[in-house]
C-alpha positions in Angstrom: 204.9 96.2 9.3 202.5 97.7 11.3 199.5 95.6 11.9 196.3 97.1 13.2 193.7 94.3 14.6 190.0 94.9 16.1 188.6 92.6 18.5 185.1 92.4 19.2 182.2 90.3 20.0 178.5 89.9 19.4 177.3 90.4 23.1 179.2 91.7 26.0 180.6 89.8 28.8 182.3 86.7 26.8 186.1 88.3 27.2 186.5 90.0 24.4 188.6 93.3 26.5 190.3 90.6 28.9 191.7 89.4 26.0 192.6 92.6 24.2 194.4 93.1 27.6 196.4 89.8 27.8 197.5 89.5 23.6 198.8 93.3 24.2 200.3 92.2 27.3 201.7 88.9 25.5 202.4 90.8 22.5 204.9 93.0 24.5 206.5 90.4 26.2 208.0 89.6 23.5 209.3 92.5 22.8 206.7 94.0 19.9 205.7 97.2 20.1 202.2 97.9 21.3 199.5 100.6 22.0 195.7 99.5 22.8 193.0 101.4 22.7 190.1 101.3 24.0 186.8 102.6 21.8 184.2 101.4 24.1 183.4 105.2 25.0 181.0 105.5 28.4 182.2 101.8 29.2 186.3 102.0 29.5 187.4 98.9 31.2 190.4 98.0 29.7 192.2 100.4 32.2 191.6 98.7 34.7 192.4 95.2 33.9 196.0 96.7 33.0 195.8 98.1 36.4 196.4 101.7 34.4 193.3 102.9 35.7 194.7 106.3 38.4 197.5 107.2 35.7 194.6 108.3 32.3 194.1 111.9 31.5 193.7 112.9 28.8 191.1 110.3 26.6 190.9 109.0 22.9 187.7 111.2 22.6 190.7 114.1 23.3 193.2 113.0 21.1 190.6 112.9 17.9 188.9 116.5 18.8 192.7 118.0 18.6 193.2 118.9 22.0 196.5 117.1 22.5 198.2 114.5 20.1 197.8 111.1 20.5 201.3 111.0 22.4 200.8 112.9 25.6 197.5 111.2 26.0 198.9 107.0 25.6 199.5 105.9 29.5 202.4 103.8 29.4 202.4 100.5 31.0 204.3 100.2 34.4 206.4 96.3 33.5 206.4 96.7 29.9 207.7 100.2 29.1 206.6 98.5 24.8 203.2 98.8 25.9 200.8 101.8 26.2 197.2 102.0 26.8 195.1 105.4 25.0 192.0 104.9 27.1 188.9 106.4 25.9 186.4 108.6 28.0 183.8 107.1 30.5 181.4 110.4 29.8 181.7 111.1 26.0 179.3 108.6 24.2 180.1 107.0 21.5 179.3 109.6 19.1 182.1 112.4 19.5 184.6 109.7 17.6 184.0 109.5 14.0 184.9 106.6 12.1 186.6 109.3 9.5 189.4 111.0 12.6 189.8 106.9 13.9 191.1 105.9 10.7 193.1 109.2 10.5 194.7 109.0 13.8 195.3 105.0 13.1 197.6 106.0 9.8 199.4 108.5 12.5 200.2 105.7 14.8 201.4 103.1 12.7 205.0 104.7 12.2 205.2 104.0 16.0 204.3 100.5 16.9 204.7 96.6 15.7 200.7 95.9 16.7 197.9 98.3 17.7 194.7 96.8 19.3 191.4 98.3 19.0 188.9 97.4 21.6 185.9 97.2 19.9 182.6 98.3 22.2 180.3 95.2 21.8 177.7 94.4 19.1 176.8 96.3 16.0 175.4 99.3 17.7 177.1 103.0 17.5 180.8 102.7 17.4 181.1 99.5 15.9 182.1 101.1 12.3 184.8 103.6 14.3 186.0 100.8 15.9 187.4 98.4 12.5 187.3 101.7 10.0 190.7 101.6 10.3 191.7 98.1 11.3 193.3 95.5 8.6 191.6 92.3 10.8 189.6 90.9 13.3 189.2 88.5 16.6 185.8 87.8 16.9 185.8 86.9 20.8 182.7 84.0 21.6 181.5 81.9 24.5 180.7 78.2 23.3 176.7 79.1 23.9 174.2 79.2 21.1 173.3 82.5 22.4 177.2 84.0 22.1 177.7 81.8 18.8 174.6 83.2 16.8 175.8 86.9 18.2 179.4 86.2 16.5 177.4 85.2 13.8 176.0 88.8 12.9 179.3 90.4 13.7 181.3 88.3 11.3 178.8 88.9 8.7 179.2 92.7 9.3 182.8 92.2 8.8 182.9 90.2 6.5 180.5 93.4 4.1 183.4 95.6 5.2 186.2 93.0 3.1 187.9 92.8 7.0 189.9 88.6 7.4 188.5 87.4 10.5 189.7 84.6 13.2 187.9 83.6 16.0 189.1 83.3 19.6 186.4 81.0 21.8 186.3 81.6 25.5 185.8 80.1 28.9 185.4 76.6 27.9 184.0 73.7 30.3 185.3 70.5 28.7 183.0 68.3 31.4 180.2 70.5 30.5 181.2 70.4 26.4 181.3 66.4 26.8 177.7 66.7 28.7 176.4 68.2 26.1 175.7 71.3 27.9 178.1 73.9 26.2 178.4 73.4 22.1 181.7 71.5 20.6 184.2 72.7 18.7 182.6 71.0 15.9 179.2 72.7 16.3 180.9 76.3 16.3 182.8 75.7 13.3 179.5 74.5 11.3 177.8 77.7 12.8 180.9 80.7 12.0 182.9 79.0 9.6 185.7 80.7 9.9 189.4 79.7 11.3 190.1 79.7 15.0 193.4 81.2 16.4 192.5 80.6 20.0 190.7 78.1 22.3 190.3 79.4 26.4 189.7 77.6 29.3 187.3 78.7 31.7 189.8 79.8 34.7 188.8 80.9 38.3 192.8 83.0 37.7 191.0 85.2 35.2 189.0 86.8 37.6 191.8 87.4 40.4 194.2 88.4 37.3 191.3 91.1 36.8 191.5 92.5 40.1 195.3 92.6 40.4 195.6 94.1 37.1 197.5 91.9 36.5 196.6 90.1 33.0 196.6 86.6 33.2 198.8 85.7 30.3 201.6 87.0 32.5 200.9 83.5 35.3 202.7 80.5 33.9 200.6 78.2 36.4 196.9 79.2 34.8 195.4 77.3 31.5 193.9 80.2 30.5 197.8 82.3 30.7 199.4 79.7 28.0 195.9 79.5 25.7 196.6 83.9 25.6 200.4 82.9 24.7 200.0 80.0 22.4 197.3 83.0 20.3 199.8 85.8 20.7 202.2 83.0 18.8 199.4 82.5 16.3 199.2 85.9 16.0 203.2 86.7 15.5 202.8 83.9 12.4 203.8 80.1 14.1 201.7 77.3 13.6 201.4 76.7 16.6 199.2 73.4 18.2 195.7 73.3 19.8 196.2 71.7 23.4 193.4 69.0 25.1 191.9 71.2 27.8 190.7 68.1 29.5 192.0 68.3 33.5 193.4 64.9 34.5 190.6 63.6 36.9 189.4 65.1 39.9 193.0 65.9 42.2 193.8 68.1 38.7 190.0 69.4 38.7 190.7 70.6 42.5 194.3 71.8 41.3 192.5 74.1 39.0 189.9 75.5 41.2 192.3 76.2 44.4 194.7 77.7 42.1 197.6 75.2 43.8 
């Protein structure tokens, strides 16, 4: 049975698209047939994180407007043949895709894929309803900062009004700052949002490196964030995976983490 998951956030810059790319690759690594759909029309970035930006010919806008079929528009991943991307347009605006068109496309694509992950525009402005309409459930990505969490709360309210099941991913956690009270801890986040958490991702400089290379960090065995994303993938697949401690092991551990050694 195919699952359509929308991945969204209350504001930009919290790691929503990075999460989409890593979960897509992580599911493909498990042999699942996966489609990633970028609905952030005008602000396309998912292709860059996957290293596929030079392979794009047609877009989601071309598909919903019936200029080409989705099979002609999807871009296959270089390494994982069971993973493909349906990119959106960089020049159209978000009104180019109607919610009904997106829902119709999801009904067709469900027949081919195990998982369809939709990268939603940040916030609740134009394009949000289009992205969520065909989804079975949603993942909200936030950071342990009060402004990001408050913005996430607005998104959660909208998803709940659409009767969507929701899970939370907290990204870019810095344990030392949490300990010092400069970042919210999980109990404080839970008090505000009150939804189940499916992932806690530590701040990791390897994520920046992986984005520049177009190789999601979920493939990197020596990355703390990569391990966290692999754990999220396992939970998406229904496995009961305990949350790991994000504490680094003293000064040497922190230095290794910073310098990637």
